[in-house]
Every structure is written in C-alpha cells, then in structure tokens.
N, C-alpha and C positions, 0 to 999 in steps of 0.2 A: 504493498499500500505506499500511496505515496504523499505521507502527510509528514514529513519530517519538517524542522522549524526554517529551514533554509527556503523550503517551497513555497510559492506563493498560495496560501488556499481558497480554494472554492467556496467553503463554506466552515463559519466558526461554530461549534458546538457550545453553549452554554450551558453549564450546570450549575444550580443554588443548592447547598448543602446545610445540612444543621443536625449534628448528631445522628451522623446516618453514615458512618464510615463503612461499615460489611455492605451495606445495601450500593455506596456509594462506588465502592470497589469493583462491586459485582458488574454495576452498570457500566462502568468504564472498559472493564475486560470486554463485555459484549460488545461495545462502541467496536474497540481497536478489533475485535475478531469478525465482526459482522460489518463494517463499513469497507469498503475499496476508495472513495473517491478522495480528491485531496482535500482535506481537512485539517482543521487545529481543534482542539480541547482547550475551554477556560473554567476553570473551577472555582467558584466565588464560596469560599466556606463562611458560612456566618459565624462565627465565634463560636465554633464547636469546642465542647472540654474532651472529644472521645480520640484526638490525637488523628483528626481525617484528614487534615493538611499534609503532617508527618508522613501518614499513611501514603497518601497520594503522590508526594514527591518522589517515596523511595519507590513505593512497585511501579508509577506509572510515569518514569522521567521528562517522557515528550509532551506530555499533558501542561497548562499551566495552570497551579494551584495560586489562589490569593486569598491569605489569610487574614480576615477581616477580625478586629476586637470589640465590635458591638453587632448586634442581630438587626440587621436592617429590614427584615423580612425579604419574602422571593421579589418581588414586585421590583422594588427600590434596588436589590441587589444585581438586578441586569444590568442597571446602571454603572454598576462598578465595573462590569466586566467590558463595556464596549470600548474605555482607551485600550484595551488588549486586545481587540477584534481586529484582524486585519482584512477579513475575507467581506463581499460585497452579500452575502448570504448569512444570516443570523437562526438558527436550528437550538431552541429551547429546547432542554428535555431534564426530567425532574430525576433526581438520584436515586428515586426507589422503581426506576424502569430496568428491563431487560429488551435489547434490541434484538429482535427476530428477523432472520432471512433476508439480510439485506435492507432494513426497512429505511434508511438514515438515507441510501443511494437512492429507492424508489420514491420516497419522499422528492427530492432533489429532481429526478426525472419527472413526475406529478406536474412540480412547478412548472418546469418548461414545455407541458402538454396543455397546461390551463392557465395560460400566466394574468387572465381578468382574474381569477380569486383573489390575488395579492398577498394572500395568508393561508397556507396548507397545514393541513393534520391530517393522521392515520386513525388507525384502529386501535383500541385497547382490550387488551383479555387480563383477567386474573390470571394468579399463577396456576389454578388447576383448569385453562384454557375455557373457561366460561366469558361470555362477552361482560366486558366491563363499558356500559354505557355513556362512561363519562369524558370520551375522547370529544365529545360535537354535544350542543345543548342549543334549544329554543330559546329565544328572548323569555323575559317574563312578561304576561299578561296578566290584567286581572284575573282571567279565569283562572291560569296557570296559579298563580299565588292563593285563590279561594282553596282551588284542589289541595294544596299543600297545607293552608291552614285548616282544613276542615277535616284532614284525614283520606279525603277522597284518592289522594296519590298512592297511598297505604294500604287501601281497602282494596285498591285494584291497581297493583303496580303492572306496569308493562301495557296500561291502556292506554291507546290513542285518543282516547277521551280524557282522562283523568291525567295520566301521567305526561303531560304535553311539555313540559321542558328538555323532558330525555326522549323526545319524541316517541313515547311509547315504547321505550326499548325497544325499538326497531333494530333489527340487525344491519350491522353496517358491511353491509354484503354489497356495497355500490357506491359506484362514484354519485357524491352528493353535495349541493350546499350546504352550508349551517350559518345558523346565526352566529354560535359563540364555536370557537375552535378552541380545545383546553391546551393550558400552557403545559402541560406534560409534555407534549409532543406537538411541538409549534414551530411553523418555519414563516420566515417574513424577510425580505431584501432589504438590507440596510437603508436602502433611500427611500421605500414606505414607512420603513419603521421612524424617518429622521422625518418624513412629512408629516406624522402623525404625532411627532415628541414622544414617542414609545410609553412604556406604561405610565400612567397618571400617578404619583406616589402618594395619593390619596388613600389608595389601595394596597396597602402594605401587606397584606395577606386575604386572599378571595377575592375576585370579580375584575383583576386587573386586565386577565385578557377578554373577559365579556367586552367591557370598557371600550379596549382597543378596536375587535369586532367590530362593534356597532360604530365607532367613528370613522373606522374603514367603507363601510357600507355606505355612511355619509357621503362619501367621494367617490361614489360608483364601485367599489371593490366587491368581490362575492366570495368570502372564504368559502374554503372545500374540504372535504374529505375523502380520501382513497381507502380503500380495502387492502391495498395492495402493498399497503405500510402500515406492517403489526408489531407491536412491541406489547410485554407484557407492564400492566400499570398495578404495583400493590396497594397503593393509596384507593380510597374508596372503598376498601372491603369492609364487612360488617366489624363496627368498633365500638367500645364505650361510649356512651355518651359524657363530653367534655364540655362543661361550661364555656371557657374561655375560648374554645374553639367556636362554638355555637354563635355567642356573641359576635366575633368577627366576622363570623357567616354573614350575619343578620344584618350586620352594620354594613357590609360591602350591597347587600342585597338593598337595602333601603337608600343608600347612595345612588346604587343604579336605577332605582323608582324614580330618584328626584330628578336625574338628568335623560332619563329616556320617555318617562311618559308625560302626555299633556296635562298642564295646568290643572285642567277640570279634575284629571285621573288621579293626581297625586295622592289626594286625603286619602280617598277609598283604597291606591295601593299602598301607602305607608301602615294602614292598618293591619293587614294581613300578616305580615312578619312579627306583628306584637301577638295576636292571634296564635300563630303557630307554637311557640311554647306554650301556650296557656291551653290550647286546646290537649296538646302532648301529656302535657302535667296533670290536666282533671282526668284524662282517660287511662293514664298509666297508675295514677292515685286510686281509682274507682278498681282497676286488675289486682294491684297489688294488696289489695284486701282479701281476694278469693284464697279458702286456706290454701288448697292444692297447689295452687300454680303463681300464688301471689309472690311469693319470696325473691323470684327470678327477676322479679319487677320494678321492684323497690327502688335500687339505686338509680335505674333511667330516670324514675318519677323524683328523685332528689335531684338529680342533675337538671332535668328540663324546669322544676319548681328556681333552681339556683340560675339558670337562664332568663326566667320569667321576671325573678326579682331586679336582674339588672336591665330590665328593656330603656330606663332612661338611655343606656348607653348607646342607642341607635335611633 
C-alpha cells in the first residue's frame, strides 16, 4: 500500500479517540490491512488515561497521533486534526469500528461515481453481523419526535410508520440518499468541508454530522450511502441508561430543532425531547413494580428519572 509519509495522500483518515485503546488499535489494524489507496491516518486522542497515544505510536508508527491535554469532544476534535491533514478528502472514522472488505477504498470509489452527494457514507453492522441502522438517519420531524416521546418507536421498532428517523430500519442494501450520514463513517472533500465551515462547535457530542448534512442540503448537495462500503460499528449496541449521555443527546436534538424547524413549529418540537424521558420514566417505574420482572427495570427507571430532573439543561 502506498501510504508512506513522503507520498501525497489522496485522503486523510481522521479518528478521534477517548479511552478506547484496544478498540482504536483494532480499528487501525483493519484500516491498514483493508485499505490499499494512498492515505494517511490522523488520530486525535482526547486526553485518554489508558495509554492510547503511546500504544498508537508504538504499534502504528506510520500514523500521526495527536495527544491532547483536554477532552474536546468528538466534533471539535476534528478541527484539531485539520492542520495535520494533507489530503483533499477527509474520511472520518470512529475508533470503535472495524473496516471490512476494502470499505474505505469502496467509499472513495463511490464518491467519484456520485459527486453530487457531497457527503458519502456506507453501511454499518454490529459485531455479530446484524444491521446497525445508525449509518444514516432521517431528519427530525414533529411526527418522528412524537413517536419517540410516546414510545411508538419502541413498541413498533423497524416500522416505517413509527421508526421514521431510522428509515424504519430498512436494510441498507442499496444506494440511497440520506438526510444525515453517520459521523462514524463519513467522507467529505476538504473544499466542501471548508465551504460549510465544518462541524459547528456548539455540537461537542451528538448532532454535529446531522447539522453539517442539513447545511449541505441547503446548498444543493445530496448526501448518500452505499452498501458496498461496509464496516463493523460497535457503538449503538444495547447499553445501560447513562444520564450524562442522554442529556447530551437531548441537548443536541433540541439545538437541531431550533435550527431546522420553522418558527411556528419550534415550540411543539422542543416539547417532545422533554416528554421523551418523562414517558420512559413513568412506563419503566410502573414495570419495575411488577413482582416477577420488575427488578431488571429499576436501574433504567432511575436513569430516566435522572435525565428528567435535568431537563432544564436542554
């Protein structure tokens, strides 16, 4: 592969890590074994305490690790990487991913086949091979927010009627336009990125790629994904409720509503992110009192209660 530092790279791979040493090393191993184009790798380490930067320097000397003293968050950390990127294309990759079957080369080829997209993504799988629907999402609408807040998206998962933002968990087996391409596997040209001023630093975590894609659409670009570029993305698998994470997510959703919705719809739109944790807390509190199955839901109920109490933060 022609990715020596002296060569002029075609694309720069940007990885932002935080205390994910083992996953980051596995990701880098897959990048170098599965990618044959002319590329460089920039890893911004957000003040990890697990020895990530040192391990990257030791095991992948051809990569460029940038060890930061503060955790900027994923979105702002990409700005840290930019001065080190020499290529005209920027490929953003999460550290908790594994590249399959030449996926990065396939994504570059897709960008040449579909230049009108402006932003390109691929298909993501869980480690067991199941579809991870987070590779792309539909924009928020009053209906999609209602389905999430009311629980319809949970009661009827994968339904195109209620699971709107996930495109009804439709199989990602064809080329299609998407309102938002996941930042875990995200290709953009340096020029378009500069025209759009990159990720807005308001979105320190969550929402930054959705905001960028929506701004791209306003200037006539049509972001798209291809099934021929496939990676494993561990993130998004089932995990316990964490109040801090959910508060950041709801804050990002509220900010997107303020920017995306028409003035007359913003008030209603902003109501739904508040009703979401309330409805989950009420439902899980009821279930947690059931004698046979209640215990397993108590922790989740307390998590959603903590989120509800912090609603003023978004």
